[in-house]
C-alpha positions as a Markdown table, in Angstrom:
| # | Residue | x | y | z |
|---|---|---|---|---|
| 1 | Met | -0.1 | -0.1 | 0.1 |
| 2 | Lys | 1.4 | 3.3 | -1.1 |
| 3 | Ile | 0.6 | 6.8 | 0.5 |
| 4 | Ile | 1.5 | 9.7 | -1.7 |
| 5 | Tyr | 1.4 | 13.4 | -0.3 |
| 6 | His | 0.1 | 15.9 | -2.7 |
| 7 | Ala | 0.7 | 18.9 | -0.3 |
| 8 | His | -1.4 | 20.6 | 2.4 |
| 9 | Ser | -3.7 | 17.8 | 3.6 |
| 10 | Cys | -4.2 | 16.0 | 0.4 |
| 11 | Phe | -3.0 | 12.3 | 0.2 |
| 12 | Ser | -3.6 | 9.5 | -2.2 |
| 13 | Ile | -3.8 | 6.0 | -0.7 |
| 14 | Ile | -3.0 | 3.4 | -3.3 |
| 15 | Thr | -4.1 | -0.2 | -2.6 |
| 16 | Asp | -4.1 | -3.2 | -4.7 |
| 17 | Thr | -7.6 | -2.6 | -6.1 |
| 18 | His | -8.4 | 1.1 | -5.2 |
| 19 | His | -7.1 | 4.8 | -5.2 |
| 20 | Leu | -8.4 | 6.6 | -2.4 |
| 21 | Leu | -8.0 | 10.6 | -2.4 |
| 22 | Ile | -8.2 | 12.7 | 0.8 |
| 23 | Asp | -9.0 | 16.4 | 0.7 |
| 24 | Pro | -8.0 | 17.0 | -2.8 |
| 25 | Phe | -6.9 | 20.7 | -2.9 |
| 26 | Ile | -4.7 | 20.6 | -6.0 |
| 27 | Thr | -5.9 | 23.5 | -8.1 |
| 28 | Gly | -4.9 | 26.8 | -6.5 |
| 29 | Asn | -2.6 | 25.1 | -4.2 |
| 30 | Pro | 0.8 | 26.9 | -4.4 |
| 31 | Leu | 2.5 | 23.7 | -3.3 |
| 32 | Ala | 0.9 | 21.2 | -5.7 |
| 33 | Lys | 3.3 | 19.6 | -8.2 |
| 34 | Ile | 0.6 | 18.0 | -10.4 |
| 35 | Glu | -2.7 | 18.8 | -12.3 |
| 36 | Ala | -5.8 | 17.5 | -10.6 |
| 37 | Ala | -6.9 | 16.0 | -13.9 |
| 38 | Ser | -3.9 | 13.6 | -13.7 |
| 39 | Leu | -5.5 | 12.0 | -10.6 |
| 40 | Lys | -7.7 | 8.8 | -11.2 |
| 41 | Pro | -9.4 | 8.3 | -7.8 |
| 42 | Asp | -12.3 | 5.5 | -7.3 |
| 43 | Val | -13.2 | 7.1 | -3.9 |
| 44 | Ile | -12.7 | 10.7 | -2.6 |
| 45 | Leu | -12.9 | 11.3 | 1.1 |
| 46 | Leu | -13.7 | 14.7 | 2.6 |
| 47 | Thr | -12.7 | 15.8 | 6.4 |
| 48 | His | -14.7 | 19.1 | 6.3 |
| 49 | Gly | -16.1 | 21.6 | 3.8 |
| 50 | His | -13.4 | 24.3 | 3.7 |
| 51 | Asn | -12.5 | 25.2 | 0.4 |
| 52 | Asp | -8.9 | 24.3 | 0.7 |
| 53 | His | -10.0 | 20.7 | 1.5 |
| 54 | Val | -13.0 | 20.1 | -0.9 |
| 55 | Gly | -10.8 | 21.6 | -3.6 |
| 56 | Asp | -11.1 | 19.6 | -6.8 |
| 57 | Ala | -13.5 | 16.9 | -5.1 |
| 58 | Leu | -16.5 | 17.7 | -7.2 |
| 59 | Ser | -14.9 | 18.1 | -10.5 |
| 60 | Leu | -12.9 | 14.8 | -9.9 |
| 61 | Ala | -15.8 | 13.0 | -8.6 |
| 62 | Lys | -17.9 | 13.8 | -11.8 |
| 63 | Gln | -15.1 | 13.0 | -14.2 |
| 64 | Gln | -14.1 | 9.7 | -12.5 |
| 65 | Asn | -17.6 | 8.6 | -11.2 |
| 66 | Ala | -15.9 | 8.5 | -8.1 |
| 67 | Leu | -17.6 | 7.9 | -4.7 |
| 68 | Ile | -17.5 | 10.9 | -2.2 |
| 69 | Ile | -17.4 | 9.7 | 1.4 |
| 70 | Ala | -18.2 | 12.6 | 3.7 |
| 71 | Pro | -20.0 | 13.9 | 6.8 |
| 72 | Val | -23.7 | 14.0 | 6.0 |
| 73 | Glu | -24.3 | 17.4 | 5.3 |
| 74 | Leu | -21.2 | 17.8 | 3.1 |
| 75 | Ala | -22.2 | 14.7 | 1.3 |
| 76 | Asp | -25.5 | 16.1 | 0.7 |
| 77 | Tyr | -24.1 | 19.3 | -0.9 |
| 78 | Cys | -21.9 | 17.3 | -3.1 |
| 79 | Gln | -24.9 | 15.5 | -4.4 |
| 80 | Arg | -26.8 | 18.8 | -5.0 |
| 81 | Cys | -23.7 | 19.9 | -6.8 |
| 82 | Gly | -24.2 | 16.9 | -9.3 |
| 83 | Val | -22.1 | 14.2 | -7.8 |
| 84 | Lys | -23.8 | 11.0 | -8.4 |
| 85 | Arg | -22.3 | 8.7 | -5.9 |
| 86 | Thr | -21.9 | 9.7 | -2.2 |
| 87 | His | -21.8 | 8.1 | 1.2 |
| 88 | Pro | -22.8 | 10.1 | 4.2 |
| 89 | Leu | -21.2 | 9.3 | 7.5 |
| 90 | Gln | -21.3 | 10.8 | 10.9 |
| 91 | Ile | -18.7 | 11.1 | 13.5 |
| 92 | Gly | -18.4 | 7.9 | 15.5 |
| 93 | Gly | -19.9 | 6.0 | 12.7 |
| 94 | Ser | -18.2 | 3.4 | 10.4 |
| 95 | Tyr | -19.0 | 1.6 | 7.3 |
| 96 | Ser | -17.3 | -1.4 | 5.5 |
| 97 | Phe | -16.7 | -0.8 | 1.9 |
| 98 | Asp | -15.3 | -3.0 | -0.7 |
| 99 | Phe | -12.0 | -1.6 | -0.2 |
| 100 | Gly | -12.0 | -1.6 | 3.7 |
| 101 | Lys | -13.6 | 0.2 | 6.5 |
| 102 | Ile | -13.7 | 3.7 | 7.2 |
| 103 | Lys | -14.7 | 5.5 | 10.6 |
| 104 | Leu | -15.0 | 9.2 | 11.3 |
| 105 | Thr | -13.6 | 10.7 | 14.5 |
| 106 | Pro | -14.0 | 13.9 | 16.2 |
| 107 | Thr | -12.1 | 17.1 | 15.5 |
| 108 | Leu | -11.9 | 20.5 | 16.9 |
| 109 | His | -12.5 | 23.0 | 14.0 |
| 110 | Ser | -15.3 | 24.4 | 11.8 |
| 111 | Ser | -16.8 | 23.4 | 8.4 |
| 112 | Ala | -18.4 | 25.5 | 5.8 |
| 113 | Phe | -18.0 | 25.7 | 2.1 |
| 114 | Thr | -17.8 | 29.1 | 0.2 |
| 115 | Asp | -19.3 | 29.0 | -3.3 |
| 116 | Asp | -18.7 | 31.0 | -6.4 |
| 117 | Arg | -21.0 | 33.5 | -5.5 |
| 118 | Gly | -19.6 | 34.3 | -2.2 |
| 119 | Gln | -22.2 | 32.3 | -0.1 |
| 120 | Thr | -21.3 | 30.1 | 2.8 |
| 121 | Ile | -22.8 | 26.7 | 3.0 |
| 122 | Tyr | -23.1 | 24.9 | 6.2 |
| 123 | Thr | -21.4 | 21.5 | 5.6 |
| 124 | Gly | -21.9 | 19.7 | 8.8 |
| 125 | Asn | -19.3 | 18.8 | 11.7 |
| 126 | Pro | -15.6 | 18.4 | 10.7 |
| 127 | Cys | -14.1 | 15.0 | 11.2 |
| 128 | Gly | -10.9 | 12.9 | 11.2 |
| 129 | Ile | -10.8 | 9.5 | 9.3 |
| 130 | Leu | -9.6 | 6.2 | 10.4 |
| 131 | Phe | -8.9 | 3.9 | 7.5 |
| 132 | Tyr | -8.8 | 0.1 | 8.1 |
| 133 | Leu | -7.0 | -1.1 | 4.9 |
| 134 | Ala | -5.2 | -4.3 | 4.1 |
| 135 | Asn | -4.4 | -5.0 | 7.9 |
| 136 | Lys | -3.1 | -1.5 | 8.3 |
| 137 | Ile | -4.8 | 1.4 | 10.3 |
| 138 | Ile | -4.1 | 5.0 | 9.0 |
| 139 | Tyr | -5.6 | 8.0 | 10.9 |
| 140 | His | -6.0 | 11.3 | 9.0 |
| 141 | Ala | -6.6 | 13.8 | 11.7 |
| 142 | Gly | -8.2 | 16.6 | 9.3 |
| 143 | Asp | -7.9 | 20.2 | 10.5 |
| 144 | Thr | -7.9 | 20.0 | 14.3 |
| 145 | Gly | -7.0 | 21.3 | 17.7 |
| 146 | Leu | -5.4 | 19.2 | 20.2 |
| 147 | Ser | -8.1 | 17.1 | 22.0 |
| 148 | Gln | -8.2 | 14.6 | 24.7 |
| 149 | Glu | -10.6 | 12.4 | 22.5 |
| 150 | Met | -7.6 | 11.4 | 20.7 |
| 151 | Met | -6.5 | 9.2 | 23.6 |
| 152 | Leu | -9.7 | 7.2 | 22.9 |
| 153 | Ile | -8.9 | 6.7 | 19.3 |
| 154 | Asp | -5.9 | 4.6 | 20.3 |
| 155 | Asp | -7.7 | 2.6 | 23.1 |
| 156 | Ser | -9.3 | 0.5 | 20.4 |
| 157 | Asn | -6.9 | 0.8 | 17.5 |
| 158 | His | -3.3 | 0.5 | 16.8 |
| 159 | Ile | -2.5 | 3.1 | 14.4 |
| 160 | Asp | 0.3 | 2.3 | 11.9 |
| 161 | Leu | 0.3 | 5.9 | 10.4 |
| 162 | Ala | -1.1 | 9.1 | 11.8 |
| 163 | Leu | -1.2 | 12.0 | 9.3 |
| 164 | Leu | -1.2 | 15.2 | 11.7 |
| 165 | Pro | -1.6 | 18.9 | 10.9 |
| 166 | Ile | 1.4 | 21.1 | 12.4 |
| 167 | Gly | 0.9 | 24.5 | 10.7 |
| 168 | Asp | -0.6 | 26.3 | 13.8 |
| 169 | Asn | -3.0 | 29.2 | 13.4 |
| 170 | Tyr | -5.9 | 27.2 | 11.8 |
| 171 | Thr | -4.8 | 23.7 | 13.5 |
| 172 | Met | -2.5 | 22.4 | 16.0 |
| 173 | Gly | 0.9 | 23.7 | 15.9 |
| 174 | Thr | 4.2 | 21.4 | 16.3 |
| 175 | His | 4.0 | 21.6 | 20.1 |
| 176 | Asp | 0.4 | 20.4 | 20.2 |
| 177 | Ala | 0.9 | 17.8 | 17.4 |
| 178 | Ile | 3.6 | 16.4 | 19.6 |
| 179 | Leu | 1.2 | 16.1 | 22.5 |
| 180 | Ala | -1.4 | 14.5 | 20.1 |
| 181 | Ala | 1.2 | 11.8 | 18.8 |
| 182 | Lys | 1.8 | 10.9 | 22.6 |
| 183 | Leu | -2.0 | 10.4 | 22.9 |
| 184 | Leu | -2.4 | 8.4 | 19.8 |
| 185 | Lys | 0.8 | 6.5 | 20.0 |
| 186 | Pro | 1.1 | 5.6 | 16.3 |
| 187 | Lys | 4.1 | 3.8 | 14.9 |
| 188 | Gln | 4.8 | 6.7 | 12.4 |
| 189 | Val | 3.6 | 10.2 | 11.6 |
| 190 | Val | 3.5 | 12.3 | 8.5 |
| 191 | Pro | 3.2 | 15.9 | 9.2 |
| 192 | Met | 0.8 | 17.9 | 6.9 |
| 193 | His | -1.2 | 21.1 | 6.6 |
| 194 | Tyr | 1.8 | 23.4 | 6.8 |
| 195 | Asn | 3.9 | 26.0 | 4.4 |
| 196 | Thr | 1.0 | 26.3 | 2.0 |
| 197 | Phe | 0.5 | 29.7 | 3.2 |
| 198 | Glu | 2.7 | 32.1 | 4.9 |
| 199 | Ile | 0.5 | 32.1 | 8.0 |
| 200 | Ile | 1.1 | 28.3 | 8.5 |
| 201 | Thr | 4.8 | 28.3 | 7.7 |
| 202 | Gln | 6.6 | 25.5 | 9.9 |
| 203 | Asp | 10.0 | 23.9 | 10.0 |
| 204 | Pro | 9.0 | 20.1 | 10.3 |
| 205 | Gln | 12.5 | 19.0 | 11.1 |
| 206 | Pro | 12.4 | 19.8 | 15.1 |
| 207 | Phe | 9.0 | 18.0 | 15.0 |
| 208 | Ala | 10.3 | 15.1 | 13.4 |
| 209 | Gln | 13.4 | 15.1 | 15.9 |
| 210 | Gln | 11.1 | 15.3 | 18.9 |
| 211 | Leu | 8.9 | 12.4 | 17.8 |
| 212 | Thr | 12.1 | 10.4 | 17.1 |
| 213 | Ala | 13.2 | 11.0 | 20.6 |
| 214 | Leu | 9.7 | 9.6 | 21.8 |
| 215 | Gly | 10.3 | 6.5 | 19.9 |
| 216 | Ile | 7.7 | 7.5 | 17.3 |
| 217 | Gly | 8.8 | 7.5 | 13.6 |
| 218 | Cys | 8.2 | 10.5 | 11.6 |
| 219 | Thr | 8.7 | 10.8 | 7.8 |
| 220 | Ile | 8.6 | 14.4 | 6.1 |
| 221 | Leu | 7.2 | 14.0 | 2.6 |
| 222 | Ala | 7.6 | 16.7 | 0.0 |
| 223 | Pro | 4.8 | 17.1 | -2.6 |
| 224 | Glu | 4.5 | 13.9 | -4.7 |
| 225 | Glu | 6.8 | 11.9 | -2.4 |
| 226 | Ala | 5.4 | 8.5 | -1.2 |
| 227 | Leu | 5.9 | 5.9 | 1.5 |
| 228 | Thr | 4.9 | 2.3 | 1.6 |
| 229 | Leu | 3.1 | 0.5 | 4.5 |
């Protein structure tokens, strides 16, 4: 299984049978190294409705006839925008698909989409996502502040890879992301949601060094770099 970082909070998870794409903010992303049209996802997963996470989801879903998995209100919005295949979930809920199981987890954030007319559309609760794929568990934290509820995620799961925001200002910074890693106890962390904009500029190297000192692996991925689980 291959995990490819497309910058910001966007990742592809490539299994033997499926291409899962998370928060596909490609067009307009100053760090993106690819064109959105080059991606061929079967499934698109959205953590919340902010434009820098929904990104190219609607156009890609229509082009590829991809399934969008998202919190209920956001899935409903995607359907109203012409996406034919959606699966709504709520926080705490899980569902087993043909590619594996997905469960939504709580986050501390907000969620709304701003359309081309400048209207703000409520898109439900933001979430993190647990992936149960090929005997591995991947946790995409979404946009979030530090939460003690992260401790409960690891009570029932053994996370192989945690994708954690470190940019600060809108999400956890590096200090709180270290605390989050202590609560989650993953085998490995990849930092995300940093350096896309000036206001979330961070150096990931000290973050990685602190995790290593705690016995937690950390891989810093540049856009389009990948790791294999």
